[in-house]
N, C-alpha and C positions, 0 to 999 in steps of 0.2 A: 396594515393586514386585513385579509376578507375573512367573513367567519366561513367555514369549512366545515363540515359533518363527517365526510368519507375518508380523510386522511390528511398529513399534511407533512410533505420531505422536501426537504432543501438540502442537504449535504452533499450532493454531488453537483460539477460544473455544469451538466447538461439540463437541470432541473429545469421544469416548465416555465418559458419567457422569463427566465432568470429569477422568480419571483420564488416558486415552492410547487412542487406536485400534489395537486388536492383530489381529485378521482385514482389515478394509477401511475404507476412511477412510468418516468423515461425510457426507465433502466428495464421494464416490464413489470414490474415489483406491484402485488393487487394491494388493496387498499386493507384486506384486512392483514395480510400480511408486513405492511408497514405498521401497523395499530400494535400486532404483537411484537415487533422489536420495538416500538418504544415500550409498551410493557414490561420487555426483558430490562430493559437498560434499568427502568425505575426499580425491579427490582433487583437489580445490582447494584443501587444504590442503599439501598434496604439493606442487603447483605454486608457492604462494603461500613456500615455504620455499626454490625454486631461483631465484624468482623477486627474494626478500631479496638474495638473494648477486648475483644479474645487478645490482641495482642499486649494490652495496657498488662493485661494479670499473666504473660508469658506462656497462653497456648499457641500452638503451631498453628499458620494459616494457611502454610504452603496449597494441600487439596484446594480448599478455597479460593486463593487467587489463582492458582492456573483456571478454576472454572468460569473466575469473572473473564479472564483474559481469555480464552477461549471464545466464550458467550459474546465479546463484545467485537471481536473477529466475525463472528456469523451475522454482526448484522451492516457491515461495512458494506459500498456500493458493490452490486454484482456479485456479491457471494453467496447469499441463500434465499433463494424465492419459496421455500419450501413451508408450507404454513404447518401442516403436523408435526415437522421437525420443533417449531417453535412453542408450539400447543406442548412439545414434552420439555422441552428444557425449561420454558417458565413454570410448568409440576419441581420439576427437580428444583430452580431453584428456591421457590419455597418452602420445600421440603427441606434444605439445607438451613435456610435463613431460620426454619421454626427451630431446627434443631440444635441452631448455634444461640438464641432467645433464651433455648432450656435449659443447656447446660450452664451457659450465664449467671441465668438466675437461679441453676442451683449451687452455684459457689457464690451468690449473693453478691454478685458485679451491678453497682448503681446502674442502671438502662436509662435514668430520665432526660439523659440528654438523648436519646436514639430512640424518641418517641415521635421521629417526625412517620407520617404516614406511609411511605415507601417503606418503614420497617417493619410496620404492624398490620398493614394488609395482608389480607388471606381469602382465599375464596377455592370451591372447589371446584367448579364445572366449567367446560369453555364458554358456555354463555357468561360466567360473570367475567372471566377472564379477558372475552371483548368488550364488553361494557364497560369496564374498568379500563381497558386500553386504551379508549375514548378518550378518558381525562386526565390522560397523563402525557401527551407528547410534548412536541415541541411547544403548540400555541396555550399551551398551561402557563405557561409563565408571560405576563401581561405585559410587563414594561419593554420594549423593543430591542436597547440595551443590554440589560441584564440576560434575555432570551439569547442574544447575540454573542455574550461573552462567554455565557455556558456552553453556548452550542460548540462554539469554537473549543471549547478544552475541552469536551466530549467525545468533536471530529479528532482532536488531538490523539486523546488516551484509545480511539476507536485504530487509529493507523499503527499507533505504539504498540498495543497488542498484537496485529499483525505479524511485525518486525520480531517481535520475542515471540509469538508461538512459533517461527521457523527457528530460533535459537534454542528453543525447549527440544524441538525434535530432534536438536542435534546432542541436546544434555546440557546445557545451558542455559540459566537463569542468573535473577540479581534480586533476591527478596524486597531490597532499598526500592526499585522500579513499581513493584507489586503493590506496595506501601502507599506510592508517591500514590499511585490509580487510585488504591482506595480514596485516598485525602480529596482527589480530585473529582470523585462521584459525590462524595458525601457533599462537599463544596457547593456544588450547582442545587443543594436543597436550602442551603444558606443564606440567610438577610450579608451579604457582605458588600463591602461599598465597593465602588467599580476601580479603584486602587488598587483593593485588595481582590477582588477581581482576574485585573487585569496582570497583578503580581503570580497569581498562581499558571493564567496561560503562558505567560514565560518561562515560569518553572517547568511544565511541560516541557518549554522546548529542550532544558538542559537533562531532562529525563530523556527525551528523545535522542539526542546525540549519547548517552550512556547506554540507550538501548541498541541504537543502532550499530556502537563501537561493540559491543556483545555480541551480534549479528556476524558482523565485520571478523569477529576472532572465532564465531563460531564454525563459519564458511570455511574460513581461511586456514584454521586447524587442523578440520577434517580432510579438506579437500585441495588444500594449498593456495599459494598465492595465484591469481587471475594471471596468465601468459599472453601477449599478443598471439594473436591466432586468426587466422581466416578458417570461417565459418561457409562451408558448403551449402548452396542454395537450391542445388538440382536433387531427384531422386533415384535411387538405385530400383530393380525391379524384383523389389520382393514385398513380399505382405510386412504392413507397418503400423507401429502406435504413435501418435501423436499425444505429446506432451507439453499442456499449456499451466499456466500457474507461477508459482514462485520458491516452490518446497522444494527445495534439490534434495531433502533426503528422501522425498520419494519417487526421484530419478533416480537417484541411488539403488533404492530397494528393486525399482522397475528393469534398469540394466541387469543387475545381477540375477533376475529371473528370466529376462529374455535369451541372456548368453548363448551360444550354442544351440538356438531354437529356430537360427532361419530366420527370425523376424526381426525389423530394424525399427530404431527410435528417433523421430524424430522431434524437436524443441518446436514451439508456436509460441509468440506474443514476448510475455516478460520472461519465460525461461530459454530464451536465445543464450544470457550470458554463461550460461552453465557451460559450454564449450567454451569458455576462457580456464576454466580449472585444471588444472592437471592429473586430477585424479578420475576426471570421465573418460579420457584420453586413452585409457586401454581398453575401450569396450570398442570393440568394432564394428560392432551395430549401430554405434552414434552415428548417423550419418551427416546429421547439418540440421538446418532450420529452414522449416516449411512455413511460406506466408510471411505475414506482417502483424499489426497489431492486435489486440483482443478485437476491436470492434468491428473486425472484417469476415469475423466467425462465420457469419451465417452462407457467405459463399466460400470462403476455403476450408472449412468442415465437409462439405457437401463434395469437393472434390479431393478430399483426402483419399475417402474410400475404405478408411479401416477404420478403427477404434480412438476415440481421443477418450485422453484422461485430464480433469479438469483439478488440481492440487489446492487450487485455492481461486478467488477473486483472479480475472474477470471472465463471467461467466455471461454469454448473452443469452438470452429462452431459444433454445433448441427448436430449429424447423422440425416438421414430423416427418421429412424425407431423410433426414442423419441422426434424428433423435434415440433410436434403439444404438445408437453406435457411440453416445455419450455416456462417460463412465465419471460421478464425483468422488472426492474425499475429501477427510479432515473437514474444514467449515463450510465447505462447499454443499449444495444443496439446490434440488429442484426437483416436484412431482412429478413421479413418473419414471427416471432417470434411476440405472442402477448405481449402489453406494458400496464404496470399497471401506471396510470396518476398518477404523485405528490400528495399530498394532499393537500388540504386548512388551510390557517391560520387556526388553532385550530381544525382542523379535521382530521379523519383518513384516509389512502388509502385505498381504496375498493379492499378488496381481495376475492368480493361474486364469481366472475366469474372461480377462481384457487378452491375456497372448493365446489364448484357445479362439478366441474372436477374431484375432488378427487375424491366424492361418486361415479361415475361411475368405478373407475378402481379396477382393483386388490390389495392387501395390497402386501407390498414390499417382495421381494426376498433375505431373509436372505443371509448374504455375511460372518459373521462371530458372536461371541459369545463371551461375557465377557464383562468386563468392564476395562475403564481406568481413570488414576485421574490426575486430574488437580484443577484449580484456586488457585497457588502458587505467586500471584501478591504483589506489596511491601505491602501493608497492613498486609497478612499472615505472610509473611516472617518476616515481624518486631514483628510480634507478636511471633515467633519463634527462635527471635534474640537471646535471650540467650544460647538457645541451640545449633543453632548453631555456637557460639562465643565458645560455648565450647568444641563442636567437633571437631573445627580446632585448638584449645590451646591443646587439648590433642593428636593432630594429626589422630584421626579418618577419619576427612575429612584433605586431604594433599591439594587438588587443586579444582576449579569450572573451570569449562569449560562454557563458553558463546557461546551456539550453537542457534542462533537464526537466523530467515530472513526466507527465501524461498524455498519450494521446487520446483523439476520441471521434465520434460520428462528425459530429460540425462541420459545416461547413468553413466556416471562418478559423479554423486550426490551419488552412493551405495557407495563412498567413505564414506561419513556422518556415514553410520548404522553401517560401519566398523570400523571407529573412534570410534564410541558411543560402539561399541562390546570391542573393544580393549582396550579400558580405564581402568587403574588401579580402582581397588575396591574402595579405597580410595578417589574416585573423583565423584563429582558432576555436573549433566549439567543444567546449566540455559537455559529456553527456551523458544521465543515467535515468532511466525509467522508459517505459514503451514512446515515450516523446521523441527519441532516435529513431522511432520508422519514418520520421516526414523527413528527413533527409540524410540518412545512415545509406543508402542505395544513388546516393548521386555520386558522381566524379568529381569531387571538390577539392584532389589535389591533396599535393601536401607541401610543407616547406624544409626545404632541406632534409628529408629522409622524415619527418614528423608531419603523419598524416592530419588535416585539418577538420577534421572529427575524432574525437579521442571517446570513443564509449568504456568509462568507466563499468555498467554492469546494469543491474537490475534499479527499481524506485529507489532503493533501501542504499544502495549504494552509492547515492545523492554524498553520502561522511565521506567519501574517499575526495570526491568533489572539495568538500570543507576541508579534508586535510592537504590537499594539494595546494589551496590557496595560502593553508597558513604554512606550506613548507615555503609557496614564494614568498612567504612575508618574510621569513627568516632569511632566505639566501639574499633578498634583496635588502636586505635589513631595517625593514621599515617596522616603524610602530606600531600602523594600523591597518586590519588586511584591506580597509577597505581604498587605502594608497596605492594599489594592485591596477592595473591594467586589466581590470575585471569586470564586466556586465553582465549583469545578470536577467534571463529572459525567459520565463519560466513557466511550462503550459500546465495546468493542474486541472483533475478531473475529480478524485475522492481523496479520501480521509486519509490516507498514507500518504499524499503531499503537505497535507495539510501541519502533519508532526513533521515532515520534512522545514517547511518552512520557518514552523515556530525553529527547529534545530536552530537554521541559518540564523534566525535572529538572534538567538542565546550567543552563538558563535561572534556577533554584533555586525554581523554584514550587514548593508544597507542597502538602499535604494534598486530594490529587488521587483521588481515587473513582471505581473501576474496577467495570464490572459488563458483563454479569449475573453471570458469577462473576470471582473471578482467576483469572489464568493457572495451569493445574493444572502447568504447568513450573514454577514457584515453590516451593521445596521451604518447609517452616515455617520453616525458619533462616532463609532467603532474603526471606522476606517480613518476620518479625522485622528486619532491615537495615533492610528499606525502610521499615517502617512509624515505625521506631527515627529512623530520620535524613528520611527526607520525609513520614511522616506518610500513606503511601498507605494506602486503605481500600476499604470494600466497598463494595455497596450492600444495605439490606434491605429495606422498604418502603414509597411512598410518603410516608404521613403522618409514618412516624419520621424518615426522611432529612430531608425539608421541613423538621422542626422544629430536626433538627442543624444545615441549612445555614444557616438565616434567624440559628440564634445567632450 
């Protein structure tokens, strides 16, 4: 690993040279922000040490756990670029950590096992923060394999925290998952064996399943089970707001506040699956989906003309030409953008400033016409189970391809469009996440009325795809999910994809292929462990991969 002084980050698929960003993130993150994010993670490890001690003596950790969850979320790729935010959040976590320490000492709790530097370090000035930040990043762990397993775990809990954040917004949480996150963070400070580290990484997958199950319950209890839905791609001649990200509660608040105002609401990127939920269909001004995956923002936000609300990642640093129309909320932040503050308990967020802004803007410039179909989450597919099983038994469907995950800027991702086009007409694509934008607008037809692209929803709805696989295993009376005619060709980009991968491994799924590149944070030895135990592989080219999968 090269010697670097500015920053080091390799948590996303597009990291420089598939090795690591060392001067500025490919995402647009500056070196100082990258280092401050590392310091915040380091401080969360220290807080977790004390919080575990507090739990042992019966203290309630819930506020601390929520702070850890929220802070982890802010460090995922393309979420928060705001230097001042991270300085203030580090100050807050230092104060929380110090208060925890004092309370525990007053209670006479033995803290000798929590004397790691992450727990005891403190500072008073920003200069001290920044000096410390340069010493606690990824490369502070010298052993390549230990570093790889620690970062795999950290990225897994970052993705898990993001999903928990959405569930919490709807009033759902699980203290057992919070406790695991603390345990996982602390484990990265300990001298564990490789086997112990692998074990906790796989345990993270177990809690990933639990976390996605809670979010699924939160979403479906609150908004109903997704239904097969045709989503409009065109525009109307009204002023409008574009909402992007993943947070359905933010969407609900916005739709409630735009009712009767003459302002339309469109989704972008990962918010597309919101159209599948019954509860949102009552809003006449919920018009359709505008544009494509997150990385097209610079082009599509320009043409939308109205204000844009970013509820979660994935934010691309905005161009000056439309920067004044972008609003952030929740974990999202970028210097110079207007931020909508968190809702008070029992209240809605106040989006009035965005609505008033929209009224002064021209209607969106139309990008395309037509519609796309989605809403094939587990409940819907279960209702079609007999039809699907019969299609498989009759030979009408020969194989399913799980092509879930993320989209991104790299031209190599066109592989997934070409792969979808090249699939035999007796195959069906199961998808979730923004990877769908590589093929969800292709005319791939259907098999006996079953569309050849079944979109389950957002990236967290990869959980639905796992449930569908388990349901098919039951229907065909198989002992192993890997006996099903299902292949996994998944695109990844950021940390939520990492927790989905770990969740699938926990569920026993093998022979998953990841692309367009394997993660830079996986050392050769760790890759070997994943290959030997789970059959993890990469991608090559469409022709050769098609032969490999179809065998």
